[in-house]
N, C-alpha and C positions, 0 to 999 in steps of 0.2 A: 114871283119865282118862275124861272123859265122851265119849260118842260123838255129841255134838250137832254139827250142821252150822252152828250160828250163830257159830262161831268163824272160818269162812271167809266173807269178804265180797268184793264186787267192788272192783277197784282204784279206781274212781271214788268209792268211799265212804271211802277212807282219809282220816283227818284228821291233818294234820301240825301240830305245835306247835314254834315256834322255841325253842331252848334258850339257856341262858347268862344272864348278868346284864343284857345289853342286849336281852332278848327281849320288848320292849314292843310290843304289836300295837295299832295305831290302827284301830279299826273303821270310822271314817269314810273313812280313806284306802283301806282294803280295798274298801269298797263302791263308791267312785268308780273305782278301778282295774279292778274287775270289769266295769264298763260301757264300758271303752275297747275299741272294735272296730278292726280294721285300717283304716287310712285316716283315723282320728281321733286327736285328742290330748286329754289332760286338762290343764286349767289348775289348778294346785295352790295358787293364791293364797289360797283360803279356808282351807287347812290350814296352809301354812307362811308365808304372807305374802310380803314381799320378803326375799330371802336375800342377806346380804353375801358377798362373794367368799371371805372366810376361813371361812365356814360351809358353802359349797356342797358340799364333799366329804362332810361329815357328813350333809347333807340328801340328797344323791344316794345314799349307801349305805342310808339308811332307805327311800328309794323303791324301790331295787333289791330289798331284802329283802321288802318288801310285794308288789312285782310278781311275784316268784318264787312267792309263795303262791297266786296266782290265774291266772297265765299260764305257758305253756310256752316262750314266746320271751323273748329279752332285750330290755329296754327301751331306748328312745332318750330321753335326758334332755337337755333344753336349757333355758337361762335366757334370759329376755327381757332387753333392755337395762336394764330397771329391777330385775332380779333375781328375777323370778317363775318358779318352776320349772314346766316343762311336760314331759309324758311321753307317748310314743306307742310303738307296736310297732316294734322295731328290725328290722334286716335280718339 
């Protein structure tokens, strides 16, 4: 067993990867969600377009999974009257 300290890293350098067959990571969505600060919301029309009511649970789950990778809080996901998903920091 090596005595090297390079195996011990700070917690903020941990890199987590989602597992399973649905573990597709959208880099554009991650970049956009990283920039959402408290008091602001992200309009996700450029990524998801308008979402039908039957697809909203699937889209919301994808948003939650990506949000969890970049934030410690839970997201608040809302849809506009036309079906555009919008996400902000939840309470």
